[in-house]
KETIKOL-315592 format. One record per atom (N, C-alpha, C): x, y, z. Coordinates in steps of 0.2 Angstrom, whole numbers, plus 2048, in hexadecimal, padded with zeros to 3 digits. Layout:
XYZ
...
This chain:
8368117B2
83780A7B2
8318077B5
8308007B3
82A7FD7B4
8297FB7BC
82F7F97BF
82F7F77C6
82D7FD7CA
8308037C8
82E8097CC
82780B7CC
82480A7C6
81D80B7C5
8188077C9
81B8007C9
8177FB7CD
8177FD7D5
81D7FF7D7
81E8017DE
81A8077E0
81980C7DB
8158127DC
80E8107DC
80C80C7D8
8058097D8
8038067DE
8078017E0
8067FD7E7
8068027ED
80A8077ED
80A80C7F2
8048107F3
8028127ED
7FB8167ED
7F58127EF
7F580C7EC
7EF8087ED
7EF8057F4
7F48037F7
7F48017FE
7F3807803
7F680C801
7F5812805
7EE814805
7EA813800
7E3815800
7DF80F804
7E1809803
7DE803805
7DE80380D
7E3805810
7E4804817
7DE80881B
7DE80E81A
7D881281D
7D180F81C
7D080D815
7CA80B813
7C8804817
7CD800817
7CC7F981A
7CB7FA822
7CF7FF825
7CE80182C
7C780382D
7C4807829
7BD80A829
7B8805829
7B9800824
7B47FB823
7B57F6829
7BB7F582C
7BB7F1832
7B87F4838
7B87FB838
7B57FE83E
7AD7FD83D
7AB7FE837
7A47FE836
7A17F7838
7A57F2836
7A37EB837
7A37E983E
7A97EC842
7AA7EA849
7A57ED84D
7A27F384B
79D7F784F
7967F584D
7967F0848
78F7ED845
78B7F3842
78E7F783F
78B7FD83C
7867FB836
7807FE836
77B7FC830
77E7FE829
783802829
786804823
7897FF81F
78B7F9822
78D7F381F
7887EE81E
7867EC818
7807E8818
7827E1817
7847DE81D
7857D681D
7817D4823
7807CE824
77D7CB82A
7807CD830
77C7CF835
77F7D183C
7847CC83F
7837C683E
7877C1841
78E7C083D
78F7C3837
7957C2834
7997C9834
7967CE837
79A7D4838
7A07D483C
7A07D1842
7A77D1845
7AC7CD842
7AB7C883E
7B07C483A
7B27C8834
7AD7CC831
7AF7D082C
7B37D682E
7B27D8834
7B67DE837
7BD7DB838
7BE7D583A
7C57D383B
7C87D2835
7C57CF830
7C87CF829
7CA7D5826
7C67DA827
7C87E1825
7CE7E4828
7CE7E382F
7D47E5832
7DB7E1830
7DA7DB82F
7E07D782C
7E27D9825
7DD7DB821
7DE7DD81B
7E27E481B
7E07E8820
7E37EF821
7EA7EE823
7EC7E9827
7F27E7829
7F77E5823
7F47E081F
7F87DE819
7F97E4814
7F47E8813
7F57EE80F
7FA7F2812
7FA7F3818
8007F781C
8077F481A
8077EE81B
80E7EA819
8107EC812
80B7EB80D
80C7EC806
80E7F3805
80B7F8809
80D7FF808
81480080A
8167FD810
81D7FE812
8227FB80D
8207F580B
8257F2806
8267F6800
8207F87FD
8207FC7F7
8248037F8
8228067FD
82680C7FF
82D80C800
82F806803
836805804
83A8037FD
8368007F9
8397FF7F2
83A8057EE
83580A7EF
8358107EC
83B8147EE
83C8147F5
8428187F8
8498157F6
84980E7F6
84F80B7F4
85180C7ED
84C80C7E8
84E80E7E1
8508157E0
84D8197E4
84F8217E3
8568227E6
85881E7EC
85E81F7EE
86481C7EA
8628177E7
8678147E2
8688187DC
86381B7D9
8638207D4
8678267D5
8678287DC
86A82E7DE
87182D7DF
8738277E0
87A8257E1
87E8247DB
87B8237D5
87E8217CF
8818287CC
8878277CB
88B82D7C8
88982E7C1
8888347BE
8868357B7
88D8347B3
88C8317AE
8928307A9
8938367A5
8998397A5
89A83E7A1
89E83C79B
89C83F795
89F83D78F
8A484278D
8AA84078C
8B084578A
8B1844783
8B3849780
8B584A779
8BC849779
8BF844776
8C6843775
8C884576E
8CB84A76D
8CD84D766
8D484C764
């Protein structure tokens, strides 16, 4: 179903984004030369990356909970058995 696919996509994307944004935030916070922005802007950029990582983390939790609740609901549904009445 489409909602399950969206939840899977959001879980995967946010799961990858959290460590990436944390890494970028670390590079900016330590004023690493690997990030090519002006030195004065690196501390603020680092804070922005850490905030983005937190928001992606919230997205991950929400999408994962959505996946789990949809799986529990489908496991609770009793299969309908068709009987032949002759």
